[in-house]
Structure formats: C-alpha cells, structure tokens
C-alpha positions as CSV (number, residue, x, y, z in Angstrom):
1,M,97.1,-86.3,73.2
2,P,93.5,-86.7,71.9
3,L,91.6,-83.7,71.0
4,I,88.4,-82.9,72.9
5,S,85.5,-81.8,70.9
6,A,83.2,-78.9,72.1
7,S,80.2,-81.2,72.1
8,S,81.8,-83.5,74.6
9,L,82.3,-80.6,77.1
10,L,78.6,-79.8,77.3
11,L,77.2,-80.4,80.8
12,P,73.6,-81.7,81.3
13,T,71.2,-78.8,81.6
14,P,67.9,-79.1,83.5
15,G,65.0,-79.0,81.2
16,L,67.1,-79.9,78.1
17,R,64.7,-81.7,75.7
18,T,67.2,-83.5,73.5
19,V,70.4,-85.4,73.7
20,R,73.7,-83.9,74.7
21,G,75.6,-82.2,71.8
22,S,72.6,-81.3,69.8
23,S,72.5,-77.8,68.5
24,E,68.7,-77.7,68.8
25,A,69.1,-78.5,72.5
26,L,71.5,-75.6,72.9
27,E,69.1,-73.2,71.1
28,L,66.1,-74.3,73.2
29,S,68.1,-74.0,76.4
30,A,69.4,-70.6,75.5
31,A,65.9,-69.4,74.6
32,D,64.6,-70.7,77.9
33,D,67.4,-68.9,79.7
34,T,66.8,-65.7,77.8
35,I,63.0,-65.8,78.7
36,R,63.8,-66.4,82.4
37,T,66.3,-63.6,82.4
38,L,64.0,-61.1,80.7
39,E,61.1,-62.1,83.1
40,G,63.5,-61.6,86.1
41,R,64.7,-58.3,84.7
42,E,61.1,-57.1,84.2
43,K,60.1,-58.1,87.7
44,G,63.3,-56.4,89.1
45,R,62.6,-53.3,87.1
46,E,59.1,-53.1,88.5
47,Q,60.5,-53.3,92.0
48,V,63.1,-50.6,91.3
49,V,60.4,-48.3,89.9
50,A,58.2,-48.9,93.0
51,Q,61.2,-48.2,95.3
52,I,62.1,-45.0,93.4
53,E,58.6,-43.8,93.6
54,W,58.5,-44.5,97.4
55,L,61.9,-42.8,97.8
56,D,60.7,-39.7,95.9
57,A,57.7,-39.3,98.1
58,Y,59.8,-39.9,101.2
59,V,62.4,-37.3,100.2
60,A,59.6,-34.8,99.5
61,R,58.1,-35.4,102.9
62,C,61.5,-35.0,104.6
63,M,62.1,-31.8,102.7
64,A,58.7,-30.4,103.7
65,S,59.5,-31.2,107.3
66,I,63.0,-29.7,107.2
67,Y,61.8,-26.5,105.6
68,E,58.5,-26.5,107.4
69,E,58.7,-22.7,108.2
70,K,59.9,-21.9,104.6
71,L,57.8,-24.4,102.7
72,N,56.8,-21.7,100.2
73,E,60.5,-21.5,99.2
74,L,60.5,-25.1,97.9
75,T,59.5,-26.1,94.4
76,F,58.5,-29.7,94.1
77,H,59.1,-31.6,90.8
78,P,59.0,-35.3,90.0
79,R,62.2,-36.7,91.5
80,A,63.5,-33.3,92.5
81,V,62.9,-30.5,95.1
82,V,64.4,-27.1,94.2
83,F,65.2,-24.3,96.6
84,R,67.3,-21.2,97.0
85,A,70.1,-20.8,99.5
86,G,71.7,-17.4,99.5
87,T,73.2,-16.9,96.0
88,A,73.0,-20.7,95.2
89,S,70.3,-22.6,93.3
90,C,69.9,-26.0,95.1
91,Q,68.1,-29.2,94.4
92,V,67.5,-32.5,96.0
93,R,67.2,-35.2,93.3
94,V,66.3,-38.8,93.5
95,E,68.3,-40.8,90.9
96,D,67.2,-44.2,89.8
97,G,69.7,-46.8,88.9
98,D,71.6,-49.4,90.9
99,P,72.1,-48.4,93.6
100,A,69.3,-45.8,94.1
101,M,70.8,-42.5,95.2
102,V,69.7,-39.1,96.5
103,R,71.9,-36.2,95.4
104,V,71.9,-32.8,97.0
105,M,73.3,-30.4,94.4
106,A,73.8,-26.6,94.1
107,Q,74.8,-24.4,91.3
108,A,77.3,-22.0,92.9
109,V,78.3,-20.1,89.8
110,G,77.4,-20.1,86.1
111,G,79.0,-18.8,82.9
112,V,82.5,-19.7,84.0
113,K,85.1,-20.9,81.5
114,D,87.3,-23.8,82.5
115,S,90.9,-23.0,83.3
116,A,93.8,-24.5,85.2
117,K,93.3,-21.9,87.9
118,L,89.6,-22.8,88.4
119,L,90.4,-26.5,88.5
120,R,93.1,-25.9,91.1
121,E,90.7,-24.0,93.2
122,L,88.1,-26.8,92.9
123,N,90.7,-29.4,93.7
124,E,91.8,-27.4,96.8
125,L,88.1,-27.2,97.9
126,N,87.6,-30.9,97.4
127,A,90.8,-31.8,99.3
128,H,89.5,-30.0,102.4
129,S,85.9,-31.0,102.3
130,R,84.7,-34.1,104.1
131,V,81.1,-34.0,102.9
132,T,80.8,-32.2,99.6
133,N,82.4,-32.4,96.1
134,A,82.7,-29.5,93.7
135,W,83.3,-29.6,90.0
136,W,83.0,-27.6,86.8
137,S,80.5,-28.7,84.1
138,D,79.4,-26.8,81.0
139,G,80.2,-23.4,82.5
140,D,78.7,-24.2,85.9
141,V,80.5,-24.7,89.2
142,V,78.4,-27.4,91.0
143,V,78.6,-28.5,94.7
144,E,77.1,-31.9,95.6
145,C,76.7,-34.6,98.1
146,S,75.5,-38.1,97.1
147,M,73.8,-40.5,99.5
148,L,72.7,-44.1,99.1
149,A,69.0,-44.4,99.4
150,E,69.3,-46.6,102.6
151,T,71.1,-43.8,104.4
152,V,68.5,-41.1,103.7
153,D,66.4,-39.8,106.6
154,Q,65.4,-36.4,107.7
155,N,68.6,-35.7,109.7
156,S,71.0,-36.9,107.0
157,L,69.1,-35.0,104.3
158,A,69.0,-31.8,106.4
159,A,72.8,-32.1,107.0
160,A,73.5,-32.7,103.3
161,C,71.3,-29.7,102.3
162,F,73.1,-27.6,104.9
163,F,76.6,-28.5,103.8
164,V,76.0,-28.3,100.1
165,S,74.1,-25.0,100.2
166,R,76.6,-23.5,102.6
167,V,79.6,-24.4,100.5
168,A,77.9,-23.2,97.3
169,N,76.8,-20.0,98.9
170,D,80.3,-19.4,100.4
171,I,82.2,-19.8,97.2
172,G,79.6,-18.3,94.8
173,V,80.4,-14.6,94.9
174,G,84.2,-15.1,95.1
175,F,84.3,-17.6,92.3
176,A,82.0,-15.4,90.2
177,A,84.4,-12.4,90.7
178,L,87.6,-14.5,90.2
179,F,86.4,-16.4,87.1
180,D,84.1,-13.8,85.4
181,G,80.8,-15.7,86.2
182,T,77.5,-15.0,87.8
183,T,75.7,-16.5,90.8
184,P,72.2,-17.9,90.2
185,Y,70.8,-15.3,92.6
186,P,72.3,-11.9,93.6
187,P,73.9,-11.6,97.1
188,A,71.4,-10.5,99.8
189,E,72.8,-7.0,100.2
190,M,72.6,-6.4,96.4
191,A,69.0,-7.7,96.3
192,D,68.0,-5.5,99.3
193,S,69.6,-2.4,97.8
194,S,67.9,-3.0,94.4
195,D,64.5,-3.4,96.2
196,D,65.1,-0.1,97.9
197,A,65.7,1.6,94.6
198,L,62.3,0.6,93.4
C-alpha cells in the first residue's frame, strides 16, 4: 500500500497565494485565518460589552421599579445592586461571559466552618428548592438563583429576589445558631430592642 504524504492531503484554500504543499502558503493562510479570527473576536467582544452595559442599566431600572417605595434601601454599583432582606445581605449581579447571566445572591450566614452536617443541611435544602441553590464558600452560606439574560424582566427579577431573600432570611438565624456563625444583619426583634436601649 503506497504511503500518502501530508502535502498531498492539503485541500485548496481560498486566497492561497502559492502552490499546494508549500510551507509558505500554509504560513500565509494560517496568518490570514488568525487575523480574521482576532478581528471577529474583537467585534464580538465589543458587542458583548455593549450588551452587558445595556443589561446592567436594564437590571438597575427593574430593581428601582421593584423597590420603588424602598428605593433608599438599594445601593447601586457597577453591575450590582445591593439590598438588605431581614438578616440577609442580598445583591443582584450582572455577570458577563457566554452566556450573559443575572445572579440574585444572598449571604445568609457568615463565619461558618464547613462540616458534614452543614453540607447535609444544604443538600437537603437544595433537594427541596425548585428555584434557589445554597452552598458554603469561604465561611459563608450563600443562596442564589441564576437567570439567563434573555429571561430577565421585572417580574422574573422580582420573583428571584423574593425567593432568594426569603430562603436566606429563613435559614439565617437557624444556621447561625447551629453552626456557630453570624447573620449579616441582626434579626428585626434584636435590632428593635437594641434601638430601645439607646
């Protein structure tokens, strides 16, 4: 059986300036392809940046509408809106990447050491939740809901904020007591009693 050389397998390439099999032709073709790829990536990156900037502004407008009566409780940052929900510290964050996402997150508890018992509790919580996910990371118990950018509107964002903040607030005090942690904010009754003492 005759051997087939690598140069005989080359297919004609549009824009190739020399004869088939020439290493110079391969180098020129590869350089042209690289330039086209880089130009395409740059154009794509510019489009992604524009989409993320638009999404960030859209999310900020939606949050301002959702919390219209409590607007002073929102803190606006580039690509994030931060707010308090009971004992939880919450944020809505625009995340660039492919695909673009909006994440509603809440820190339920801080200063917690990981343990098998904690992970079992989080697993049980996740098994029963249809909307939110909870996990431990660097001492924090976090609750979140991720949404594709295309699915975000005022109603879906309001629902995600409601579920995430509700779960984080509901588990915060209990998890803090069980796992020797602290909630980002004191429970309302504790905050009220400390205000009365002043």
